[in-house]
C-alpha positions as CSV (number, residue, x, y, z in Angstrom):
1,X,-7.3,-104.4,-17.1
2,X,-7.7,-103.1,-13.6
3,X,-9.1,-99.6,-13.1
4,X,-5.8,-98.3,-11.7
5,X,-3.8,-99.7,-14.7
6,X,-6.2,-98.0,-17.1
7,X,-5.9,-94.7,-15.2
8,X,-2.0,-94.9,-15.3
9,X,-2.0,-95.7,-19.1
10,X,-4.4,-92.8,-19.7
11,X,-2.3,-90.4,-17.6
12,X,0.9,-91.4,-19.4
13,X,-0.7,-91.0,-22.8
14,X,-2.1,-87.6,-21.8
15,X,1.2,-86.5,-20.5
16,X,3.0,-87.6,-23.7
17,X,0.5,-85.6,-25.8
18,X,0.8,-82.5,-23.6
19,X,4.6,-82.7,-23.7
20,X,4.6,-83.1,-27.5
21,X,2.4,-80.0,-27.9
22,X,4.7,-78.1,-25.5
23,X,7.9,-79.1,-27.4
24,X,6.4,-78.2,-30.8
25,X,5.2,-74.9,-29.5
26,X,8.5,-74.1,-27.9
27,X,10.4,-74.9,-31.1
28,X,8.1,-72.8,-33.2
29,X,8.4,-69.8,-30.8
30,X,12.2,-69.9,-30.8
31,X,12.4,-70.3,-34.6
32,X,10.1,-67.2,-34.9
33,X,12.4,-65.3,-32.6
34,X,15.4,-66.3,-34.6
35,X,13.8,-65.2,-37.9
36,X,12.8,-61.9,-36.2
37,X,16.3,-61.3,-35.0
38,X,17.9,-62.1,-38.4
39,X,15.4,-59.8,-40.1
40,X,16.2,-57.0,-37.8
41,X,19.9,-57.4,-38.4
42,X,19.3,-57.5,-42.2
43,X,17.3,-54.2,-42.0
44,X,20.2,-52.7,-40.0
45,X,22.6,-53.2,-42.8
46,X,20.1,-51.8,-45.4
47,X,18.9,-55.1,-46.7
48,X,15.6,-56.8,-47.4
49,X,15.0,-60.1,-45.7
50,X,13.5,-63.0,-47.7
51,X,12.1,-65.7,-45.5
52,X,10.4,-68.9,-46.6
53,X,8.9,-71.0,-43.8
54,X,6.5,-73.9,-43.5
55,X,3.7,-74.5,-41.0
56,X,4.6,-73.2,-37.5
57,X,8.0,-72.1,-38.9
58,X,9.5,-75.5,-38.1
59,X,11.6,-75.4,-41.2
60,X,12.6,-72.1,-42.8
61,X,15.2,-70.5,-45.1
62,X,16.5,-67.0,-44.7
63,X,18.3,-64.7,-47.1
64,X,19.2,-61.0,-46.8
65,X,19.2,-59.2,-50.1
66,X,21.4,-56.0,-50.2
67,X,22.1,-53.6,-53.0
68,X,25.9,-53.8,-52.9
69,X,26.5,-52.0,-56.3
70,X,24.4,-48.9,-55.6
71,X,27.1,-46.8,-53.9
């Protein structure tokens, strides 16, 4: 391979890795913001949020537990 071809391949691989890291980070950030917003809304109605998430909050489940029968 020529020097220029190796440089182009290396640049494309590096760009792909950086973009992948950026996309994963962005997804994690917005999922965390969504969980935070849902938790705040749960607290506003007097509930207790229950959140289960995996690494970097890429997948999560959310449930708001309220005491409906305590009036």
